[in-house]
C-alpha positions in Angstrom: -27.0 -79.7 -5.0 -30.4 -80.7 -6.6 -31.9 -77.9 -9.3 -34.6 -77.0 -7.3 -32.3 -76.1 -4.2 -29.9 -74.2 -6.8 -33.1 -72.3 -8.7 -33.9 -71.4 -4.8 -30.4 -70.4 -4.3 -30.1 -68.1 -7.3 -33.9 -66.9 -6.8 -32.7 -65.7 -3.1 -29.2 -63.9 -4.6 -32.0 -62.0 -7.0 -33.6 -60.9 -4.5 -30.5 -59.6 -2.0 -29.5 -57.9 -5.2 -32.6 -56.1 -6.0 -33.0 -55.2 -2.1 -29.4 -53.6 -2.4 -30.3 -51.9 -5.5 -33.5 -50.1 -3.9 -31.3 -49.3 -0.7 -28.6 -47.8 -3.0 -31.2 -45.9 -5.1 -33.0 -44.6 -1.8 -29.4 -43.5 -0.7 -28.6 -41.6 -4.0 -32.2 -40.1 -3.8 -31.4 -38.8 0.0 -27.6 -37.4 -1.4 -29.0 -35.7 -4.0 -31.7 -34.3 -2.0 -28.8 -33.3 0.7 -26.7 -32.1 -2.4 -29.7 -30.1 -3.7 -30.6 -28.4 -0.4 -26.5 -27.5 -0.3 -26.7 -26.0 -3.7 -29.5 -23.7 -2.4 -27.8 -22.9 0.8 -24.8 -22.1 -1.6 -26.4 -19.8 -3.6 -28.5 -18.0 -0.8 -24.7 -17.8 1.0 -23.5 -17.2 -2.1 -19.6 -18.6 -2.9 -18.0 -15.9 -5.6 -15.4 -13.2 -4.0 -17.8 -10.4 -4.9 -20.6 -11.9 -2.9 -18.5 -13.0 0.0 -17.3 -9.2 0.1 -20.6 -7.8 -0.2 -21.4 -10.3 2.8 -18.5 -8.9 4.6 -19.7 -5.2 4.0 -23.0 -6.3 5.7 -21.5 -8.2 8.7 -19.3 -4.7 9.4 -22.1 -2.6 9.4 -23.8 -5.0 11.8 -20.7 -4.2 14.2 -19.9 -0.5 13.6 -21.7 1.8 11.5 -19.8 1.9 8.0 -19.1 5.5 7.9 -17.8 5.7 11.6 -15.4 2.6 10.8 -12.2 4.6 10.9 -13.2 6.0 13.9 -13.9 3.0 15.6 -10.6 1.6 14.2 -8.8 4.5 15.3 -10.2 4.2 18.7 -8.9 0.6 19.1 -5.3 1.6 17.9 -4.9 4.3 19.7 -6.2 3.0 23.4 -3.5 2.3 25.5 -2.3 -1.0 26.5 -4.2 -1.4 29.8 -7.3 -0.3 28.2 -7.1 -3.2 25.8 -7.3 -5.6 28.7 -10.2 -3.8 30.4 -12.4 -2.9 28.0 -15.3 -5.3 26.6 -14.4 -5.2 23.0 -11.7 -7.1 21.3 -8.1 -5.8 20.8 -6.8 -4.4 17.7 -6.3 -7.2 15.3 -3.4 -6.6 12.5 -2.0 -8.7 9.9 1.3 -8.0 9.2 2.3 -9.4 5.7 5.5 -9.6 3.9 6.8 -10.9 0.7 10.3 -11.8 0.2 11.7 -13.6 -3.0 14.8 -14.7 -2.1 16.4 -16.2 1.1 19.8 -15.2 0.4 21.4 -12.5 -1.8 22.0 -13.2 -5.3 24.9 -10.2 -5.5 22.8 -8.2 -7.9 21.7 -4.4 -7.0 24.4 -4.0 -4.9 23.9 -6.9 -2.8 26.8 -9.5 -1.6 26.0 -13.0 -3.4 25.2 -15.2 -0.6 24.6 -13.0 2.3 22.0 -14.4 4.7 18.7 -11.7 3.6 16.4 -13.8 5.7 18.0 -13.5 9.1 20.0 -10.5 9.0 17.3 -8.3 7.2 14.0 -9.6 7.2 14.0 -11.1 10.5 15.3 -7.7 12.1 12.4 -5.8 10.4 10.0 -7.8 11.2 10.3 -8.1 14.7 11.5 -4.4 14.9 8.2 -3.5 13.7 5.9 -6.6 15.0 7.4 -5.5 19.0 6.4 -1.9 18.4 2.7 -3.0 17.6 2.6 -5.7 20.5 3.8 -2.9 22.6 0.7 -0.7 22.3 -1.8 -4.1 23.2 -2.4 -4.8 19.6 -3.3 -8.7 18.5 -0.7 -9.5 15.6 0.0 -12.1 13.4 2.8 -12.5 10.6 2.2 -14.0 7.3 5.0 -14.7 5.3 5.3 -15.2 1.7 8.4 -16.6 0.3 9.1 -17.0 -3.4 11.9 -19.8 -2.7 11.0 -23.3 -2.7 11.0 -24.1 0.9 11.4 -22.6 4.1 13.3 -25.2 6.3 11.7 -26.0 9.8 15.0 -24.8 11.5 14.8 -21.3 9.6 11.0 -21.0 10.3 11.6 -21.9 14.3 14.0 -19.3 14.2 11.6 -16.5 13.0 9.1 -17.8 15.4 11.4 -17.6 18.6 12.3 -14.4 17.4 8.7 -12.9 17.0 7.1 -12.0 20.5 5.1 -14.2 22.6 1.4 -14.7 21.2 2.2 -13.5 17.6 1.2 -16.2 15.0 3.2 -17.1 12.1 1.9 -18.7 8.9 4.0 -19.2 6.0 3.4 -19.4 2.2 6.6 -21.1 0.6 7.3 -21.8 -3.2 4.7 -19.0 -3.9 5.9 -17.8 -7.1 3.0 -18.5 -9.7 2.8 -20.1 -13.4 1.8 -18.3 -16.3 1.9 -18.5 -20.2 3.7 -15.7 -21.9 1.4 -14.1 -24.6 1.8 -11.8 -27.0 -0.2 -8.1 -26.7 -3.3 -10.1 -28.5 -3.2 -12.1 -25.4 -2.3 -15.2 -28.1 0.5 -17.5 -27.0 3.8 -16.6 -28.3 4.4 -20.3 -29.8 2.1 -22.9 -30.5 3.9 -24.9 -28.0 4.7 -22.4 -25.3 5.6 -23.8 -22.1 4.1 -22.7 -18.8 7.1 -21.3 -16.7 7.3 -19.4 -13.5 6.1 -15.7 -13.2 8.5 -13.9 -10.4 6.7 -10.7 -11.1 3.7 -12.4 -9.9 4.7 -13.0 -6.5 4.0 -9.5 -5.5 0.2 -10.5 -6.5 0.1 -13.4 -4.1 -0.8 -11.2 -0.5 -4.1 -10.4 -2.2 -5.3 -14.0 -1.8 -4.2 -14.0 2.0 -6.1 -10.5 2.5 -9.4 -12.4 0.9 -9.2 -15.1 2.6 -8.3 -13.4 6.2 -10.7 -10.5 5.5 -12.9 -10.7 8.3 -10.5 -12.1 10.7 -8.7 -8.8 11.1 -9.0 -5.1 11.6 -5.9 -3.8 9.8 -3.6 -5.1 7.2 -0.1 -4.3 6.3 1.4 -5.3 3.5 4.9 -4.5 2.2 8.2 -5.6 0.5 10.7 -7.4 3.0 13.2 -4.7 3.4 11.0 -2.0 4.6 10.5 -0.9 8.0 6.8 -0.3 8.9 6.2 0.4 12.6 3.2 1.1 15.2 4.0 4.9 14.5 3.3 4.7 10.6 -0.1 2.9 11.1 -1.6 5.4 13.9 -0.4 8.3 11.8 -1.8 6.5 9.0 -5.1 5.7 10.7 -5.2 9.6 12.0 -5.0 11.3 8.7 -7.4 8.9 7.0 -9.8 9.6 10.0 -9.4 13.4 9.6 -10.0 12.8 5.4 -13.1 11.0 6.3 -14.6 13.5 8.6 -14.3 16.4 5.7 -15.7 13.7 3.1 -18.5 13.2 5.8 -19.0 17.2 6.3 -19.0 17.4 2.6 -21.8 15.2 2.0 -23.9 17.4 4.8 -22.8 20.4 3.6 -25.6 22.7 1.9 -23.4 23.2 -1.3 -22.0 19.5 -0.9 -18.0 21.3 -0.4 -15.8 21.2 2.8 -14.1 24.5 3.0 -10.8 25.7 4.4 -12.2 27.5 7.6 -9.1 30.0 7.8 -8.6 30.7 4.1 -6.6 33.3 3.2 -8.5 36.2 0.7 -8.3 34.7 -3.1 -7.6 38.0 -4.9 -7.3 36.3 -8.1 -9.1 37.1 -10.9 -8.1 34.7 -13.6 -7.1 31.1 -12.3 -4.9 28.6 -14.4 -6.3 25.8 -17.0 -5.7 22.5 -17.2 -2.6 21.6 -19.3 -3.4 18.2 -19.9 -6.1 15.4 -19.0 -6.6 16.8 -15.3 -10.1 18.6 -15.3 -8.6 21.4 -12.9 -5.8 23.2 -13.6 -2.3 23.8 -11.5 -3.2 26.8 -9.1 -5.6 25.4 -6.6 -4.5 26.7 -3.2 -7.5 26.3 -0.7 -10.3 25.6 -2.8 -13.1 23.9 -1.5 -13.5 19.7 -2.0 -16.6 17.8 -2.6 -17.1 14.2 -0.9 -15.8 12.1 -4.0 -12.6 14.1 -4.1 -11.8 13.6 -0.6 -12.9 9.9 -0.8 -9.6 10.2 -3.6 -7.6 11.8 -0.9 -4.9 9.2 0.7 -2.1 9.3 3.4 0.7 8.3 1.3 4.4 7.2 2.1 8.1 8.0 0.4 10.6 6.0 0.9 14.2 7.1 2.2 17.8 5.5 2.4 20.2 6.3 5.3 23.6 7.6 3.8 26.0 4.6 4.7 29.7 5.7 4.6 31.0 2.6 7.0 33.5 1.5 3.9 35.6 4.1 4.8 35.7 5.4 1.0 34.3 8.7 0.3 30.5 8.1 -0.7 29.5 9.4 -3.7 26.9 11.8 -2.8 29.4 13.6 -0.3 32.4 13.9 -2.3 33.9 16.4 -4.4 34.0 20.4 -3.8 30.4 20.7 -4.3 28.8 17.3 -3.0 25.8 16.2 -5.2 23.5 16.4 -1.7 24.6 20.2 -1.8 23.5 20.8 -5.3 20.4 18.7 -5.6 18.1 18.8 -8.9 15.7 22.3 -9.5 17.6 24.3 -6.4 18.2 26.9 -8.9 14.1 27.0 -9.6 13.0 26.2 -6.2 15.5 26.3 -3.5 14.6 25.0 0.3 13.1 27.1 2.8 14.7 25.4 5.6 13.1 28.2 8.3 10.3 25.7 8.7 12.9 23.6 10.7 12.8 26.7 13.3 8.8 27.1 13.0 7.5 23.8 12.7 10.1 21.6 13.7 12.4 19.2 12.3 12.0 15.7 10.7 12.3 12.9 13.2 15.3 10.3 11.6 14.3 7.6 14.2 10.9 7.3 13.4 11.8 6.0 10.4 15.1 4.5 10.4 16.3 3.9 13.9 17.4 0.4 12.9 19.3 -2.1 15.3 20.6 -4.2 12.1 23.8 -5.5 11.3 23.0 -4.1 7.5 22.1 -0.5 8.7 24.0 2.3 9.6 23.2 3.1 13.6 22.3 6.7 14.9 21.1 8.3 11.9 20.8 12.2 11.9 18.1 14.1 9.7 20.6 15.1 7.0 21.3 11.1 6.7 17.9 10.6 5.3 18.1 10.7 1.5 15.1 10.6 -1.4 15.5 9.1 -5.0 12.3 8.2 -6.3 10.7 11.3 -7.1 11.1 15.4 -7.0 10.0 18.9 -6.5 9.2 19.0 -10.5 6.6 16.4 -10.1 4.8 17.7 -6.8 2.2 20.3 -5.6 1.3 21.6 -2.2 -2.4 22.5 -1.2 -4.1 23.9 1.9 -7.0 21.0 2.7 -10.0 21.2 4.7 -10.1 20.7 8.3 -7.7 18.8 10.7 -5.5 17.8 7.1 -4.3 21.0 6.6 -1.2 21.8 4.3 0.1 18.8 2.4 2.4 17.9 -0.5 0.3 16.4 -3.4 2.5 13.6 -4.8 2.4 12.4 -8.3 -0.5 11.1 -9.8 -2.1 10.8 -13.3 -3.8 13.7 -14.9 -7.4 12.7 -14.9 -7.1 11.3 -11.6 -5.9 14.6 -10.2 -8.2 16.4 -7.2 -5.8 19.2 -8.0 -3.1 21.1 -5.9 -0.6 24.2 -6.6 2.1 22.6 -8.8 5.6 23.6 -8.2 5.9 24.7 -11.5 2.9 27.2 -11.7 3.9 30.4 -13.6 6.4 28.7 -15.6 8.8 28.5 -12.6 11.1 26.1 -14.2 11.9 28.6 -17.2 10.4 26.3 -20.0 7.0 27.0 -21.1 6.9 23.4 -22.9 7.8 21.9 -19.2 4.5 20.3 -18.0 3.7 18.5 -15.0 5.1 15.2 -15.0 2.3 12.4 -14.5 2.5 8.7 -15.1 6.6 9.3 -15.0 8.0 6.0 -13.6 11.1 7.5 -12.3 9.1 10.4 -10.4 6.1 8.5 -9.0 7.2 7.6 -5.5 6.7 4.2 -5.3 5.8 3.1 -1.5 6.2 -0.8 -2.0 3.4 -1.7 -0.5 0.4 -0.4 1.6 -1.9 -0.8 4.5 -5.3 -0.4 5.1 -8.2 -0.7 7.5 -10.7 -3.8 6.5 -13.7 -1.0 5.0 -10.7 0.8 3.1 -10.0 -2.6 1.6 -13.6 -3.2 0.4 -13.5 0.3 -0.9 -10.8 -0.5 -3.2 -11.9 -3.7 -4.2 -15.8 -2.4 -4.8 -15.5 1.3 -6.2 -11.7 2.7 -6.3 -10.1 -0.3 -8.6 -11.6 -1.2 -11.9 -11.8 -4.6 -12.0 -11.3 -5.1 -8.0 -8.6 -5.1 -5.6 -9.0 -8.8 -4.5 -8.8 -11.9 -6.7 -10.3 -13.2 -8.8 -8.1 -11.3 -11.1 -10.3 -11.6 -14.8 -12.4 -9.9 -17.1 -11.5 -7.0 -19.6 -9.8 -5.0 -17.0 -7.3 -7.7 -16.8 -7.0 -8.4 -20.4 -8.2 -11.7 -19.0 -5.0 -12.7 -17.4 -3.4 -10.9 -14.4 -0.4 -12.4 -14.9 0.7 -10.8 -18.2 3.3 -8.2 -17.6 1.1 -5.2 -19.3 -0.9 -5.3 -16.3 1.9 -4.3 -14.2 5.1 -6.0 -12.5 6.0 -5.8 -8.9 5.4 -2.0 -8.6 1.6 -2.4 -9.5 0.7 -5.4 -7.0 2.7 -4.1 -4.0 0.6 -1.2 -4.3 1.9 1.9 -6.0 1.2 1.8 -9.8 -2.5 0.4 -9.2 -3.7 2.0 -6.1 -2.4 5.4 -7.5 -2.9 4.7 -11.0 -5.8 2.8 -11.8 -7.5 3.0 -8.7 -7.0 7.1 -8.8 -6.4 7.5 -5.3 -4.2 10.9 -4.7 -1.5 10.6 -2.0 -0.8 13.3 0.7 2.4 14.0 2.6 1.7 16.3 5.5 3.8 19.8 5.7 3.7 19.0 9.5 7.4 17.6 10.3 6.0 15.3 13.2 3.5 13.4 10.4 6.2 14.2 7.9 8.6 12.0 9.8 5.8 8.9 10.2 5.3 9.2 6.2 8.9 8.3 5.8 9.4 4.2 5.4 13.0 2.9 5.4 14.5 1.1 2.6 17.0 -0.8 4.5 18.4 -2.6 1.7 20.2 0.5 1.3 21.2 -0.2 -2.3 19.8 2.8 -4.3 22.4 4.9 -3.1 25.2 3.0 -4.6 23.3 1.6 -8.0 21.5 5.0 -8.9 22.8 8.2 -10.4 23.9 11.0 -8.1 21.8 13.4 -9.6 18.5 11.4 -8.3 19.0 11.8 -4.7 18.1 14.4 -2.2 18.1 14.9 1.7 14.5 14.6 3.0 15.2 17.9 5.0 15.9 19.6 1.7 13.0 18.1 -0.1 10.6 19.1 2.6 12.0 22.6 2.6 11.5 22.7 -1.2 7.6 21.9 -0.1 7.9 24.9 2.2 9.0 27.3 -0.7 5.9 26.1 -2.9 3.6 26.8 0.1 5.2 30.4 0.4 4.3 30.7 -3.3 1.0 29.4 -3.4 0.0 31.6 -0.5 1.9 34.8 -2.4 -0.4 33.6 -5.6 -3.5 34.2 -4.2 -2.5 38.3 -3.7 -3.3 37.9 -7.8 -2.0 41.3 -9.5 -0.8 42.4 -6.6 1.9 39.7 -6.2 3.4 41.0 -9.6 
């Protein structure tokens, strides 16, 4: 090749390179323009969780007036199955979330080592609950959050095959998060602190699922894996929520800003009780009017129960002896059970909560087989609430969050002037092992009720900049109880109507607490409800004032 030819070739290659560079620059500029436009669009559309939630509220208001959302959801849930297929609106969409730590029992807390927990306990509960909902024409999907490494395909197929046709199944296995253990000042415990599993954080993970699925469902059910939840529980919750919300709206439109009890008894009291702690009200509220904020914080609660299991042939610890523990329940001397309610208003229906076809649970329970261990009458009050809410029990709540009720100990009932109303006492809180809510209720949790929010991201001062530190709470916090009914200031109520009360009982189907807890913690649910009626009678009598002395 001549020098002239070589020079021409080099010049040609240089021109090709320059052309390629020019094209690349043009492409990069176009991509930058597209990227810049995408950034603007992202900013407009908002990518933070808070902005997504705000967009969600706007979308909700386009479909249903936000104030009337509960009415709309209740209508969807209570339509007949036939109406679901004939009306234009979509079916009631429910996401059923279950969190399970172990596929097989570990032999702790009264369980049998190696027993198939998933197959014999979790699956029967799951199928039972989902079938009750599908039978009403609801569209149900299941989301299973697993703390174990892997759910094998054969086990996943076992679950899918057991669920009704058309029910979707998603599984998040190996879901336990990691964290660094820190000191109270948020510093690492040691300079070389290693990252490790946070088993207590498994119960947090369902919040990520709810955030991701928020726009896809009307209703969310999220409970621990041994709790029986059926359509009856959901409908009752929606009915009570709607009754509360109607009174909240009535208070907002009332001239004095309050909702009143229509059939109130004359109150002849000349002196009212004062707060004994940080509550803004005393312990003697019977039928007082309520403002909208107080009603907004009123919440239909649940209470866990077990069924007495005497199938082993050995005397049951709660039934043995000349005076069985269940016949000599705590505080009986001061607040005996008034069982006349069974003739006047009806009895607890054990089948609603606890009639479960499972190898692990006793068959055919009776009302007197249902026992409670997580709270007692000393931490409870009653009140006549406005509207259809009616008479209900007020479950334990932090003092500064209390909207008021007539406490069982009012008037030195427990014969101890120093005895104060139990507030944030773990043994009496009445943990319900989960929660249920409509989409708008979840939004209320996140945007208004709960400091730091209810959905991810969990960051900032309300979370001490690390939500997995145990000072934020363990399982009981994330599964609903300690956050919603502590930090979020919601006041749980249990209806005194035995029909509704039966639908606020959740079966703790592991049935192991009766084997591991001390006998003095237990009381029959029927006796507990009888004690509440005794407190109701005393509350009404107190309205007579001096004449009641």
